[in-house]
A tleap script that builds the chain and sets N, CA, C and O, in Angstrom:
source leaprc.protein.ff14SB
mol = sequence {
  NMET LYS PHE GLY ASP ILE ILE LYS TYR PRO
  HIE ILE LEU TYR SER HIE TYR ALA VAL TYR
  THR GLY LYS ASN GLU LYS GLY GLU ASP THR
  VAL VAL GLU PHE THR GLY GLU LYS GLY LEU
  HIE SER LYS ALA GLY ALA THR VAL ARG GLN
  GLY PRO LEU LYS PRO GLY GLY ILE VAL ASP
  ASN SER VAL ASP GLN ARG MET SER ARG LYS
  PRO GLN SER GLU GLU MET MET ARG ALA ALA
  ILE ASP LYS VAL LEU LEU ASP GLN GLN LYS
  TYR GLY LEU LEU ASP HIE ASN CYS GLU HIE
  VAL ALA THR PHE VAL ARG LEU GLY ILE PRO
  ILE SER LEU GLN ALA ASP THR VAL LEU SER
  THR GLN PRO ASN PHE ASN ASN GLU MET SER
  GLU ASN MET GLY ALA SER PHE SER PRO ARG
  LEU CASN
}
set mol.1.N position { -18.700 -3.059 -1.146 }
set mol.1.CA position { -17.566 -2.409 -0.735 }
set mol.1.C position { -17.618 -1.188 -1.093 }
set mol.1.O position { -18.391 -0.961 -2.024 }
set mol.2.N position { -16.913 -0.106 -0.562 }
set mol.2.CA position { -17.409 0.821 -0.149 }
set mol.2.C position { -16.156 1.516 -0.696 }
set mol.2.O position { -14.982 1.197 -0.504 }
set mol.3.N position { -16.690 2.612 -1.475 }
set mol.3.CA position { -14.747 3.811 -1.689 }
set mol.3.C position { -14.238 3.722 -0.354 }
set mol.3.O position { -14.918 3.735 0.672 }
set mol.4.N position { -12.769 3.613 -0.457 }
set mol.4.CA position { -11.542 4.031 0.713 }
set mol.4.C position { -11.556 2.358 1.161 }
set mol.4.O position { -10.482 1.840 1.467 }
set mol.5.N position { -12.480 1.766 1.176 }
set mol.5.CA position { -12.127 0.420 1.468 }
set mol.5.C position { -10.495 -0.441 1.170 }
set mol.5.O position { -9.992 -0.450 0.046 }
set mol.6.N position { -9.963 -0.989 2.148 }
set mol.6.CA position { -8.439 -1.740 2.152 }
set mol.6.C position { -8.628 -3.137 1.716 }
set mol.6.O position { -9.076 -3.942 2.532 }
set mol.7.N position { -8.311 -3.542 0.416 }
set mol.7.CA position { -8.391 -4.862 0.094 }
set mol.7.C position { -7.424 -5.214 0.584 }
set mol.7.O position { -6.407 -4.555 0.369 }
set mol.8.N position { -7.356 -6.557 1.555 }
set mol.8.CA position { -6.361 -7.589 1.658 }
set mol.8.C position { -6.220 -8.784 1.089 }
set mol.8.O position { -6.999 -9.736 1.104 }
set mol.9.N position { -4.789 -8.633 0.402 }
set mol.9.CA position { -4.707 -9.934 -0.416 }
set mol.9.C position { -3.426 -10.648 0.259 }
set mol.9.O position { -2.211 -10.461 0.201 }
set mol.10.N position { -4.406 -11.697 1.027 }
set mol.10.CA position { -3.041 -12.460 2.382 }
set mol.10.C position { -2.465 -13.694 1.314 }
set mol.10.O position { -2.942 -14.262 0.332 }
set mol.11.N position { -0.894 -13.794 2.234 }
set mol.11.CA position { 0.097 -14.348 1.140 }
set mol.11.C position { 0.384 -15.039 2.068 }
set mol.11.O position { -0.246 -14.533 2.997 }
set mol.12.N position { 1.275 -16.414 2.696 }
set mol.12.CA position { 2.095 -17.208 3.162 }
set mol.12.C position { 2.849 -15.915 4.097 }
set mol.12.O position { 2.463 -15.558 5.210 }
set mol.13.N position { 3.522 -15.578 3.654 }
set mol.13.CA position { 4.554 -14.398 4.670 }
set mol.13.C position { 3.970 -12.899 4.572 }
set mol.13.O position { 4.316 -12.218 5.537 }
set mol.14.N position { 3.204 -12.262 3.680 }
set mol.14.CA position { 2.733 -11.184 3.635 }
set mol.14.C position { 1.818 -11.059 3.084 }
set mol.14.O position { 1.337 -12.012 2.471 }
set mol.15.N position { 1.079 -9.515 3.099 }
set mol.15.CA position { -0.482 -9.521 2.727 }
set mol.15.C position { 0.030 -8.359 1.320 }
set mol.15.O position { 1.057 -7.741 1.040 }
set mol.16.N position { -1.091 -8.491 0.822 }
set mol.16.CA position { -0.818 -7.147 -0.308 }
set mol.16.C position { -2.130 -6.712 -0.195 }
set mol.16.O position { -3.178 -7.318 0.030 }
set mol.17.N position { -1.748 -4.999 -0.486 }
set mol.17.CA position { -3.211 -4.407 0.264 }
set mol.17.C position { -2.938 -3.132 -1.137 }
set mol.17.O position { -1.928 -2.532 -1.504 }
set mol.18.N position { -4.675 -3.123 -1.722 }
set mol.18.CA position { -5.433 -2.302 -2.161 }
set mol.18.C position { -6.250 -1.064 -2.235 }
set mol.18.O position { -6.134 -0.527 -1.133 }
set mol.19.N position { -6.961 -0.405 -2.941 }
set mol.19.CA position { -8.222 0.366 -2.156 }
set mol.19.C position { -8.870 0.269 -3.142 }
set mol.19.O position { -8.505 0.268 -4.318 }
set mol.20.N position { -10.143 0.160 -2.577 }
set mol.20.CA position { -11.076 -0.194 -3.811 }
set mol.20.C position { -11.898 2.109 -3.894 }
set mol.20.O position { -12.211 3.090 -3.218 }
set mol.21.N position { -11.768 1.533 -5.314 }
set mol.21.CA position { -12.026 3.226 -5.879 }
set mol.21.C position { -13.567 3.178 -6.551 }
set mol.21.O position { -13.746 3.962 -7.483 }
set mol.22.N position { -14.413 2.534 -6.253 }
set mol.22.CA position { -15.402 2.144 -6.889 }
set mol.22.C position { -15.541 1.113 -8.300 }
set mol.22.O position { -14.869 0.100 -8.489 }
set mol.23.N position { -16.640 1.689 -9.250 }
set mol.23.CA position { -16.878 1.081 -11.075 }
set mol.23.C position { -16.368 2.019 -11.407 }
set mol.23.O position { -16.406 3.109 -10.837 }
set mol.24.N position { -15.645 1.660 -12.674 }
set mol.24.CA position { -15.552 2.201 -14.197 }
set mol.24.C position { -16.413 2.300 -14.859 }
set mol.24.O position { -17.528 1.887 -14.540 }
set mol.25.N position { -16.194 2.784 -15.794 }
set mol.25.CA position { -17.336 3.278 -17.102 }
set mol.25.C position { -17.735 1.807 -17.511 }
set mol.25.O position { -18.810 1.740 -18.107 }
set mol.26.N position { -16.949 0.398 -17.265 }
set mol.26.CA position { -17.644 -0.444 -17.814 }
set mol.26.C position { -18.665 -1.822 -16.852 }
set mol.26.O position { -19.181 -2.905 -17.128 }
set mol.27.N position { -18.472 -0.694 -15.321 }
set mol.27.CA position { -19.314 -1.428 -14.385 }
set mol.27.C position { -18.826 -2.082 -13.789 }
set mol.27.O position { -19.542 -2.710 -13.010 }
set mol.28.N position { -17.229 -2.378 -13.760 }
set mol.28.CA position { -16.258 -2.931 -12.824 }
set mol.28.C position { -15.368 -2.222 -12.123 }
set mol.28.O position { -14.660 -1.252 -12.393 }
set mol.29.N position { -15.583 -3.099 -10.866 }
set mol.29.CA position { -14.609 -2.843 -9.575 }
set mol.29.C position { -13.404 -2.498 -10.147 }
set mol.29.O position { -12.979 -2.986 -11.194 }
set mol.30.N position { -12.740 -1.505 -9.352 }
set mol.30.CA position { -11.635 -0.675 -9.498 }
set mol.30.C position { -10.876 -0.558 -7.857 }
set mol.30.O position { -11.333 -0.363 -6.730 }
set mol.31.N position { -9.481 -0.791 -8.419 }
set mol.31.CA position { -8.542 -0.542 -6.965 }
set mol.31.C position { -7.303 0.086 -7.089 }
set mol.31.O position { -6.661 -0.292 -8.069 }
set mol.32.N position { -6.727 1.012 -6.321 }
set mol.32.CA position { -5.794 1.945 -6.718 }
set mol.32.C position { -4.556 0.894 -5.849 }
set mol.32.O position { -4.742 0.817 -4.634 }
set mol.33.N position { -3.698 0.341 -6.252 }
set mol.33.CA position { -2.341 -0.329 -6.045 }
set mol.33.C position { -0.953 -0.143 -6.455 }
set mol.33.O position { -0.872 0.511 -7.495 }
set mol.34.N position { -0.051 -0.442 -6.058 }
set mol.34.CA position { 1.250 -0.376 -5.932 }
set mol.34.C position { 1.110 -2.014 -6.746 }
set mol.34.O position { 0.712 -3.047 -6.207 }
set mol.35.N position { 1.610 -1.830 -8.301 }
set mol.35.CA position { 1.714 -3.394 -9.043 }
set mol.35.C position { 3.096 -3.419 -9.908 }
set mol.35.O position { 3.811 -2.427 -10.049 }
set mol.36.N position { 3.267 -4.234 -10.262 }
set mol.36.CA position { 4.632 -4.611 -11.248 }
set mol.36.C position { 4.090 -5.335 -12.171 }
set mol.36.O position { 2.900 -5.564 -11.954 }
set mol.37.N position { 4.681 -5.960 -13.497 }
set mol.37.CA position { 4.425 -6.425 -14.678 }
set mol.37.C position { 3.795 -8.083 -13.955 }
set mol.37.O position { 4.222 -8.632 -12.939 }
set mol.38.N position { 2.861 -8.491 -14.731 }
set mol.38.CA position { 2.329 -9.726 -14.095 }
set mol.38.C position { 3.617 -11.039 -14.646 }
set mol.38.O position { 3.991 -11.331 -15.782 }
set mol.39.N position { 4.059 -11.641 -13.177 }
set mol.39.CA position { 4.378 -12.861 -13.544 }
set mol.39.C position { 5.368 -12.520 -12.729 }
set mol.39.O position { 5.784 -13.284 -11.858 }
set mol.40.N position { 6.049 -10.810 -13.027 }
set mol.40.CA position { 7.116 -11.071 -12.052 }
set mol.40.C position { 7.183 -10.806 -11.139 }
set mol.40.O position { 6.391 -9.922 -10.812 }
set mol.41.N position { 8.400 -11.481 -9.748 }
set mol.41.CA position { 8.722 -12.043 -8.812 }
set mol.41.C position { 9.196 -10.801 -7.953 }
set mol.41.O position { 9.093 -10.946 -6.735 }
set mol.42.N position { 9.818 -9.325 -8.523 }
set mol.42.CA position { 10.479 -8.305 -8.110 }
set mol.42.C position { 10.084 -7.366 -8.434 }
set mol.42.O position { 9.891 -7.050 -9.608 }
set mol.43.N position { 9.822 -6.542 -7.237 }
set mol.43.CA position { 9.069 -5.098 -7.094 }
set mol.43.C position { 9.757 -4.017 -7.043 }
set mol.43.O position { 9.596 -3.280 -6.070 }
set mol.44.N position { 10.919 -3.575 -8.333 }
set mol.44.CA position { 11.913 -3.248 -8.883 }
set mol.44.C position { 11.043 -2.005 -9.478 }
set mol.44.O position { 10.871 -0.863 -9.053 }
set mol.45.N position { 10.592 -2.648 -10.566 }
set mol.45.CA position { 9.812 -1.876 -11.511 }
set mol.45.C position { 8.321 -1.449 -11.091 }
set mol.45.O position { 7.675 -0.951 -12.013 }
set mol.46.N position { 7.635 -1.567 -9.791 }
set mol.46.CA position { 5.960 -1.851 -9.187 }
set mol.46.C position { 5.959 -0.158 -9.656 }
set mol.46.O position { 6.881 0.658 -9.696 }
set mol.47.N position { 4.521 -0.040 -9.978 }
set mol.47.CA position { 4.196 1.605 -10.029 }
set mol.47.C position { 3.082 1.539 -9.710 }
set mol.47.O position { 2.639 0.404 -9.880 }
set mol.48.N position { 2.204 2.406 -9.211 }
set mol.48.CA position { 0.715 2.723 -8.286 }
set mol.48.C position { 0.101 2.979 -9.561 }
set mol.48.O position { 0.552 3.676 -10.469 }
set mol.49.N position { -1.157 2.232 -9.522 }
set mol.49.CA position { -2.093 2.150 -10.923 }
set mol.49.C position { -3.018 1.965 -10.534 }
set mol.49.O position { -3.075 1.561 -9.372 }
set mol.50.N position { -4.629 2.226 -11.543 }
set mol.50.CA position { -5.685 2.234 -10.959 }
set mol.50.C position { -5.937 1.025 -11.630 }
set mol.50.O position { -5.034 1.123 -12.461 }
set mol.51.N position { -6.600 -0.261 -11.949 }
set mol.51.CA position { -7.148 -1.345 -12.667 }
set mol.51.C position { -8.014 -1.714 -11.985 }
set mol.51.O position { -8.390 -1.025 -11.037 }
set mol.52.N position { -8.684 -3.146 -12.338 }
set mol.52.CA position { -9.594 -3.721 -12.041 }
set mol.52.C position { -8.909 -4.505 -10.760 }
set mol.52.O position { -7.753 -4.873 -10.551 }
set mol.53.N position { -10.453 -4.627 -9.788 }
set mol.53.CA position { -10.091 -5.461 -8.701 }
set mol.53.C position { -9.729 -6.984 -9.256 }
set mol.53.O position { -10.277 -7.475 -10.243 }
set mol.54.N position { -8.783 -7.607 -8.511 }
set mol.54.CA position { -8.553 -8.998 -8.720 }
set mol.54.C position { -9.502 -9.618 -7.690 }
set mol.54.O position { -10.093 -9.162 -6.712 }
set mol.55.N position { -9.419 -11.060 -8.380 }
set mol.55.CA position { -10.197 -12.088 -7.125 }
set mol.55.C position { -9.256 -12.377 -5.551 }
set mol.55.O position { -8.025 -12.373 -5.565 }
set mol.56.N position { -9.948 -12.582 -4.438 }
set mol.56.CA position { -8.716 -13.136 -3.655 }
set mol.56.C position { -9.036 -12.246 -2.613 }
set mol.56.O position { -8.830 -12.479 -1.422 }
set mol.57.N position { -9.547 -11.213 -3.080 }
set mol.57.CA position { -9.197 -9.934 -2.064 }
set mol.57.C position { -10.088 -9.913 -0.741 }
set mol.57.O position { -11.185 -10.471 -0.703 }
set mol.58.N position { -9.634 -9.349 0.149 }
set mol.58.CA position { -11.171 -9.547 1.167 }
set mol.58.C position { -10.751 -7.420 1.678 }
set mol.58.O position { -9.754 -6.788 1.330 }
set mol.59.N position { -12.129 -6.826 2.677 }
set mol.59.CA position { -12.057 -6.322 3.120 }
set mol.59.C position { -11.327 -5.795 4.525 }
set mol.59.O position { -11.691 -6.389 5.540 }
set mol.60.N position { -10.771 -5.206 4.617 }
set mol.60.CA position { -9.811 -5.337 5.989 }
set mol.60.C position { -9.208 -3.839 6.245 }
set mol.60.O position { -8.099 -3.363 6.001 }
set mol.61.N position { -10.603 -3.191 6.944 }
set mol.61.CA position { -10.355 -2.034 7.014 }
set mol.61.C position { -9.889 -2.292 8.864 }
set mol.61.O position { -10.557 -1.542 9.576 }
set mol.62.N position { -9.088 -3.022 9.511 }
set mol.62.CA position { -9.018 -2.733 10.449 }
set mol.62.C position { -7.666 -2.327 11.309 }
set mol.62.O position { -7.274 -2.538 12.457 }
set mol.63.N position { -7.206 -1.692 10.246 }
set mol.63.CA position { -6.032 -0.323 10.566 }
set mol.63.C position { -6.504 0.648 11.232 }
set mol.63.O position { -5.964 0.922 12.304 }
set mol.64.N position { -7.618 1.406 10.774 }
set mol.64.CA position { -8.616 2.237 11.238 }
set mol.64.C position { -8.139 1.880 13.022 }
set mol.64.O position { -7.391 2.673 13.593 }
set mol.65.N position { -8.670 0.625 13.756 }
set mol.65.CA position { -9.023 0.733 14.937 }
set mol.65.C position { -7.474 0.637 15.692 }
set mol.65.O position { -7.255 1.234 16.747 }
set mol.66.N position { -6.286 -0.322 14.897 }
set mol.66.CA position { -5.187 -0.418 15.260 }
set mol.66.C position { -4.797 0.947 15.438 }
set mol.66.O position { -4.533 1.266 16.597 }
set mol.67.N position { -4.678 2.035 14.338 }
set mol.67.CA position { -4.128 3.393 14.890 }
set mol.67.C position { -4.916 4.430 15.109 }
set mol.67.O position { -4.724 5.589 14.739 }
set mol.68.N position { -5.972 3.928 15.826 }
set mol.68.CA position { -7.002 4.625 16.019 }
set mol.68.C position { -7.610 5.895 15.493 }
set mol.68.O position { -8.136 6.717 16.244 }
set mol.69.N position { -7.553 6.001 14.553 }
set mol.69.CA position { -8.079 6.764 13.333 }
set mol.69.C position { -9.150 6.659 12.617 }
set mol.69.O position { -9.628 5.597 12.219 }
set mol.70.N position { -9.521 7.607 12.445 }
set mol.70.CA position { -11.316 7.711 11.690 }
set mol.70.C position { -10.292 7.388 9.907 }
set mol.70.O position { -9.062 7.374 9.874 }
set mol.71.N position { -10.938 7.232 9.000 }
set mol.71.CA position { -10.605 7.177 7.293 }
set mol.71.C position { -11.070 8.636 6.764 }
set mol.71.O position { -12.144 9.060 7.192 }
set mol.72.N position { -10.509 9.230 6.084 }
set mol.72.CA position { -10.433 10.228 6.011 }
set mol.72.C position { -11.866 11.011 5.015 }
set mol.72.O position { -12.115 10.174 4.147 }
set mol.73.N position { -12.685 12.044 4.863 }
set mol.73.CA position { -13.523 11.945 3.623 }
set mol.73.C position { -13.265 11.430 2.402 }
set mol.73.O position { -12.187 10.886 2.163 }
set mol.74.N position { -14.171 11.541 1.558 }
set mol.74.CA position { -14.256 10.622 0.337 }
set mol.74.C position { -13.286 11.961 -0.337 }
set mol.74.O position { -12.088 11.807 -0.574 }
set mol.75.N position { -13.735 12.769 -0.495 }
set mol.75.CA position { -12.748 14.016 -1.425 }
set mol.75.C position { -11.123 14.144 -0.584 }
set mol.75.O position { -10.218 14.790 -1.112 }
set mol.76.N position { -10.928 13.420 0.797 }
set mol.76.CA position { -9.682 13.421 0.444 }
set mol.76.C position { -8.998 12.376 0.448 }
set mol.76.O position { -7.804 12.575 0.221 }
set mol.77.N position { -9.356 11.121 0.654 }
set mol.77.CA position { -9.150 9.989 -0.065 }
set mol.77.C position { -8.810 10.144 -1.791 }
set mol.77.O position { -7.741 9.792 -2.289 }
set mol.78.N position { -9.740 10.631 -2.415 }
set mol.78.CA position { -9.750 10.928 -3.853 }
set mol.78.C position { -8.505 11.793 -4.118 }
set mol.78.O position { -7.867 11.542 -5.141 }
set mol.79.N position { -8.081 12.804 -3.293 }
set mol.79.CA position { -6.990 13.549 -3.177 }
set mol.79.C position { -5.883 12.935 -3.341 }
set mol.79.O position { -5.242 12.831 -4.387 }
set mol.80.N position { -5.651 12.537 -2.357 }
set mol.80.CA position { -4.904 11.439 -1.868 }
set mol.80.C position { -4.307 10.290 -3.080 }
set mol.80.O position { -3.133 10.047 -3.361 }
set mol.81.N position { -5.615 9.676 -3.689 }
set mol.81.CA position { -5.113 8.918 -5.189 }
set mol.81.C position { -4.508 9.507 -6.116 }
set mol.81.O position { -3.630 9.103 -6.879 }
set mol.82.N position { -5.202 10.849 -5.988 }
set mol.82.CA position { -4.801 12.072 -7.600 }
set mol.82.C position { -2.717 11.987 -7.135 }
set mol.82.O position { -1.759 11.761 -7.874 }
set mol.83.N position { -2.776 12.247 -5.845 }
set mol.83.CA position { -1.235 12.376 -5.381 }
set mol.83.C position { -0.133 11.167 -5.751 }
set mol.83.O position { 1.002 11.101 -6.224 }
set mol.84.N position { -1.111 10.295 -5.270 }
set mol.84.CA position { -0.135 8.880 -5.440 }
set mol.84.C position { 0.345 8.207 -6.926 }
set mol.84.O position { 1.312 7.501 -7.210 }
set mol.85.N position { -0.767 8.744 -7.741 }
set mol.85.CA position { -1.093 8.593 -9.473 }
set mol.85.C position { -0.121 9.512 -9.581 }
set mol.85.O position { 0.759 8.938 -10.221 }
set mol.86.N position { 0.182 10.426 -9.372 }
set mol.86.CA position { 0.550 11.277 -10.061 }
set mol.86.C position { 2.392 11.403 -9.725 }
set mol.86.O position { 3.243 11.577 -10.596 }
set mol.87.N position { 2.666 11.249 -8.130 }
set mol.87.CA position { 3.999 11.287 -7.851 }
set mol.87.C position { 4.969 10.046 -8.251 }
set mol.87.O position { 6.138 9.964 -8.628 }
set mol.88.N position { 4.276 9.432 -8.078 }
set mol.88.CA position { 5.108 7.506 -9.024 }
set mol.88.C position { 6.330 7.607 -8.229 }
set mol.88.O position { 7.366 7.752 -8.878 }
set mol.89.N position { 6.413 7.563 -7.062 }
set mol.89.CA position { 7.252 7.412 -6.041 }
set mol.89.C position { 7.739 5.766 -6.624 }
set mol.89.O position { 7.093 4.985 -7.322 }
set mol.90.N position { 8.860 5.650 -6.143 }
set mol.90.CA position { 9.512 4.133 -6.305 }
set mol.90.C position { 9.223 3.260 -4.865 }
set mol.90.O position { 9.156 3.551 -3.670 }
set mol.91.N position { 9.091 2.016 -5.686 }
set mol.91.CA position { 8.861 1.250 -4.530 }
set mol.91.C position { 9.870 0.723 -3.949 }
set mol.91.O position { 10.885 0.199 -4.409 }
set mol.92.N position { 9.343 0.986 -2.387 }
set mol.92.CA position { 10.516 0.515 -1.255 }
set mol.92.C position { 10.188 -0.751 -0.509 }
set mol.92.O position { 8.989 -0.810 -0.237 }
set mol.93.N position { 10.923 -1.821 -0.082 }
set mol.93.CA position { 9.658 -2.948 0.681 }
set mol.93.C position { 9.487 -2.436 1.775 }
set mol.93.O position { 8.630 -3.003 2.454 }
set mol.94.N position { 10.210 -1.147 2.445 }
set mol.94.CA position { 10.319 -1.019 4.047 }
set mol.94.C position { 9.776 0.615 4.016 }
set mol.94.O position { 9.058 1.028 4.926 }
set mol.95.N position { 10.036 1.166 3.306 }
set mol.95.CA position { 9.679 2.475 3.336 }
set mol.95.C position { 8.376 3.317 2.697 }
set mol.95.O position { 7.921 4.419 3.003 }
set mol.96.N position { 7.957 2.320 1.657 }
set mol.96.CA position { 6.857 2.884 0.671 }
set mol.96.C position { 6.642 1.417 -0.199 }
set mol.96.O position { 7.306 0.925 -1.111 }
set mol.97.N position { 5.423 0.957 0.499 }
set mol.97.CA position { 5.193 -0.313 -0.202 }
set mol.97.C position { 3.367 -0.344 -0.620 }
set mol.97.O position { 2.677 0.673 -0.702 }
set mol.98.N position { 2.963 -1.496 -0.797 }
set mol.98.CA position { 1.506 -0.980 -1.301 }
set mol.98.C position { 0.412 -0.736 0.156 }
set mol.98.O position { -0.664 -0.137 0.163 }
set mol.99.N position { 1.144 -1.453 1.377 }
set mol.99.CA position { 0.383 -1.002 2.563 }
set mol.99.C position { 0.553 0.655 3.418 }
set mol.99.O position { -0.093 1.228 4.296 }
set mol.100.N position { 1.981 1.043 2.473 }
set mol.100.CA position { 2.254 2.225 2.665 }
set mol.100.C position { 1.084 3.379 2.036 }
set mol.100.O position { 0.652 4.406 2.559 }
set mol.101.N position { 0.867 2.937 1.095 }
set mol.101.CA position { -0.326 3.436 -0.532 }
set mol.101.C position { -1.334 3.329 0.019 }
set mol.101.O position { -1.969 4.384 0.004 }
set mol.102.N position { -2.013 2.195 0.732 }
set mol.102.CA position { -3.334 1.784 0.947 }
set mol.102.C position { -3.386 2.920 1.978 }
set mol.102.O position { -3.818 3.985 1.538 }
set mol.103.N position { -3.033 2.888 3.241 }
set mol.103.CA position { -2.961 3.907 4.463 }
set mol.103.C position { -3.035 5.288 4.099 }
set mol.103.O position { -3.802 6.121 4.582 }
set mol.104.N position { -2.200 5.457 3.231 }
set mol.104.CA position { -2.285 7.028 3.309 }
set mol.104.C position { -3.693 7.687 2.300 }
set mol.104.O position { -4.401 8.694 2.284 }
set mol.105.N position { -3.579 6.751 1.737 }
set mol.105.CA position { -4.951 7.035 1.058 }
set mol.105.C position { -6.741 7.297 1.763 }
set mol.105.O position { -7.608 8.169 1.726 }
set mol.106.N position { -6.530 5.876 2.388 }
set mol.106.CA position { -7.640 5.686 3.456 }
set mol.106.C position { -7.317 6.871 4.831 }
set mol.106.O position { -8.272 7.464 5.333 }
set mol.107.N position { -6.329 7.033 5.178 }
set mol.107.CA position { -6.006 7.600 6.408 }
set mol.107.C position { -4.714 9.007 6.480 }
set mol.107.O position { -4.255 9.661 7.416 }
set mol.108.N position { -4.592 9.007 5.708 }
set mol.108.CA position { -3.871 10.185 5.766 }
set mol.108.C position { -2.259 10.076 5.947 }
set mol.108.O position { -1.520 11.020 5.667 }
set mol.109.N position { -1.866 9.040 6.360 }
set mol.109.CA position { -0.751 8.644 6.894 }
set mol.109.C position { 0.049 7.405 6.671 }
set mol.109.O position { -0.410 6.405 7.223 }
set mol.110.N position { 1.356 7.223 5.851 }
set mol.110.CA position { 1.761 6.431 4.937 }
set mol.110.C position { 2.302 5.931 6.266 }
set mol.110.O position { 3.237 6.374 6.932 }
set mol.111.N position { 1.426 4.817 6.512 }
set mol.111.CA position { 2.216 3.285 7.362 }
set mol.111.C position { 1.973 1.967 6.823 }
set mol.111.O position { 1.134 1.638 5.985 }
set mol.112.N position { 2.828 1.262 7.425 }
set mol.112.CA position { 3.237 0.096 6.971 }
set mol.112.C position { 3.285 -1.395 8.306 }
set mol.112.O position { 4.297 -1.901 8.791 }
set mol.113.N position { 2.201 -1.665 8.512 }
set mol.113.CA position { 2.264 -2.723 9.875 }
set mol.113.C position { 3.058 -3.591 9.508 }
set mol.113.O position { 4.024 -3.648 10.269 }
set mol.114.N position { 3.103 -4.424 8.541 }
set mol.114.CA position { 3.924 -5.341 8.293 }
set mol.114.C position { 5.649 -4.770 8.530 }
set mol.114.O position { 6.450 -5.098 9.406 }
set mol.115.N position { 5.799 -3.845 7.422 }
set mol.115.CA position { 7.176 -3.106 7.779 }
set mol.115.C position { 7.760 -3.136 9.360 }
set mol.115.O position { 8.705 -3.740 9.868 }
set mol.116.N position { 6.600 -2.053 9.985 }
set mol.116.CA position { 7.366 -1.672 11.420 }
set mol.116.C position { 7.257 -2.840 12.150 }
set mol.116.O position { 7.688 -2.778 13.302 }
set mol.117.N position { 6.606 -4.303 11.627 }
set mol.117.CA position { 6.937 -5.470 12.902 }
set mol.117.C position { 8.373 -5.717 12.284 }
set mol.117.O position { 9.339 -5.415 12.985 }
set mol.118.N position { 8.530 -6.109 11.350 }
set mol.118.CA position { 9.769 -6.865 10.854 }
set mol.118.C position { 10.948 -5.727 11.515 }
set mol.118.O position { 12.049 -6.157 11.859 }
set mol.119.N position { 10.701 -4.663 11.615 }
set mol.119.CA position { 11.864 -3.604 11.672 }
set mol.119.C position { 11.606 -3.793 13.136 }
set mol.119.O position { 12.632 -4.059 13.761 }
set mol.120.N position { 10.427 -3.721 13.907 }
set mol.120.CA position { 10.373 -4.108 14.992 }
set mol.120.C position { 11.115 -5.437 15.914 }
set mol.120.O position { 12.062 -5.251 16.678 }
set mol.121.N position { 10.759 -6.186 15.776 }
set mol.121.CA position { 11.131 -7.384 15.951 }
set mol.121.C position { 12.878 -7.993 15.562 }
set mol.121.O position { 13.283 -8.978 16.180 }
set mol.122.N position { 13.693 -7.380 14.628 }
set mol.122.CA position { 14.524 -6.729 13.703 }
set mol.122.C position { 15.324 -6.311 14.210 }
set mol.122.O position { 16.117 -6.393 13.273 }
set mol.123.N position { 16.229 -5.606 15.453 }
set mol.123.CA position { 16.990 -4.390 15.347 }
set mol.123.C position { 17.792 -3.890 14.364 }
set mol.123.O position { 17.864 -2.788 13.820 }
set mol.124.N position { 18.444 -5.027 14.231 }
set mol.124.CA position { 19.846 -4.378 13.527 }
set mol.124.C position { 18.965 -4.655 11.298 }
set mol.124.O position { 19.635 -4.299 10.328 }
set mol.125.N position { 17.886 -5.136 11.178 }
set mol.125.CA position { 17.251 -5.592 9.807 }
set mol.125.C position { 17.627 -4.160 8.749 }
set mol.125.O position { 18.092 -4.240 7.612 }
set mol.126.N position { 17.282 -2.903 9.478 }
set mol.126.CA position { 17.635 -1.824 8.680 }
set mol.126.C position { 19.307 -1.955 8.491 }
set mol.126.O position { 19.675 -1.989 7.317 }
set mol.127.N position { 20.229 -2.023 9.397 }
set mol.127.CA position { 21.293 -1.869 9.168 }
set mol.127.C position { 22.073 -2.949 8.093 }
set mol.127.O position { 23.000 -2.694 7.324 }
set mol.128.N position { 21.344 -4.280 8.321 }
set mol.128.CA position { 21.999 -5.360 7.539 }
set mol.128.C position { 21.412 -4.865 5.963 }
set mol.128.O position { 22.050 -5.017 4.921 }
set mol.129.N position { 20.451 -4.427 6.039 }
set mol.129.CA position { 19.692 -4.198 4.708 }
set mol.129.C position { 20.975 -3.503 3.970 }
set mol.129.O position { 21.648 -3.924 3.029 }
set mol.130.N position { 21.063 -2.494 4.597 }
set mol.130.CA position { 21.914 -0.985 4.244 }
set mol.130.C position { 23.045 -1.863 3.934 }
set mol.130.O position { 23.190 -1.899 2.712 }
set mol.131.N position { 23.953 -2.626 4.584 }
set mol.131.CA position { 25.366 -3.223 4.118 }
set mol.131.C position { 25.023 -4.091 3.273 }
set mol.131.O position { 25.920 -4.171 2.434 }
set mol.132.N position { 24.130 -4.839 3.035 }
set mol.132.CA position { 24.122 -6.167 1.769 }
set mol.132.C position { 23.474 -5.612 0.014 }
set mol.132.O position { 23.465 -6.035 -1.142 }
set mol.133.N position { 22.939 -4.257 0.915 }
set mol.133.CA position { 22.327 -3.534 -0.726 }
set mol.133.C position { 22.739 -2.130 -1.420 }
set mol.133.O position { 22.378 -1.546 -2.442 }
set mol.134.N position { 23.601 -1.881 -0.453 }
set mol.134.CA position { 24.368 -0.303 -0.191 }
set mol.134.C position { 23.013 0.511 0.077 }
set mol.134.O position { 23.260 1.712 -0.029 }
set mol.135.N position { 22.027 0.337 0.305 }
set mol.135.CA position { 21.040 1.370 0.690 }
set mol.135.C position { 20.725 1.475 2.235 }
set mol.135.O position { 21.008 0.606 3.060 }
set mol.136.N position { 20.174 2.521 2.466 }
set mol.136.CA position { 19.775 2.512 3.821 }
set mol.136.C position { 17.884 2.937 3.889 }
set mol.136.O position { 17.227 3.888 3.466 }
set mol.137.N position { 17.723 2.342 4.246 }
set mol.137.CA position { 16.090 2.186 4.134 }
set mol.137.C position { 15.591 3.582 5.366 }
set mol.137.O position { 16.412 3.713 6.273 }
set mol.138.N position { 14.689 4.299 5.409 }
set mol.138.CA position { 14.343 5.135 5.847 }
set mol.138.C position { 12.707 5.604 5.795 }
set mol.138.O position { 12.515 5.971 4.636 }
set mol.139.N position { 11.784 5.704 6.370 }
set mol.139.CA position { 11.078 5.908 6.095 }
set mol.139.C position { 10.319 7.361 5.358 }
set mol.139.O position { 10.863 8.413 5.692 }
set mol.140.N position { 9.709 7.426 4.868 }
set mol.140.CA position { 9.332 8.568 3.856 }
set mol.140.C position { 8.051 9.193 4.750 }
set mol.140.O position { 7.180 8.528 5.311 }
set mol.141.N position { 8.151 10.337 4.733 }
set mol.141.CA position { 6.906 10.910 5.261 }
set mol.141.C position { 5.720 11.318 4.749 }
set mol.141.O position { 4.592 11.434 5.228 }
set mol.142.N position { 6.326 11.567 3.385 }
set mol.142.CA position { 4.770 11.946 2.208 }
set mol.142.C position { 5.312 10.898 0.950 }
set mol.142.O position { 4.646 10.772 -0.078 }
savepdb mol mol.pdb
quit
């Protein structure tokens, strides 16, 4: 693995994403990711954290090709990591999720191909979510 690689954790209905950040002072592999407390199924309290690499992930940098972009320099990725750790924006399933964080760090643009797929296949999904949850989901630019 190389610094800035996207780590994908496939699940049945979705995938979780993290970014490889190298080894810590103990020699353990680390990542930056949106994470909640262990055992919780809700992402309401999820925050962006740097922590140990969990087993079961695979390197998946296919977003580079799908977006026709090259990864940022390591210096720019480190600045992006500092930004997401400092900002601590609230988790949003469609507008600020783990894939948004991973692509922002790697490519400099927050995009979630999973969320885009849901929104493009369900034209009224945004309106239905607004009506059911009393909120509007609109993408954040940064």
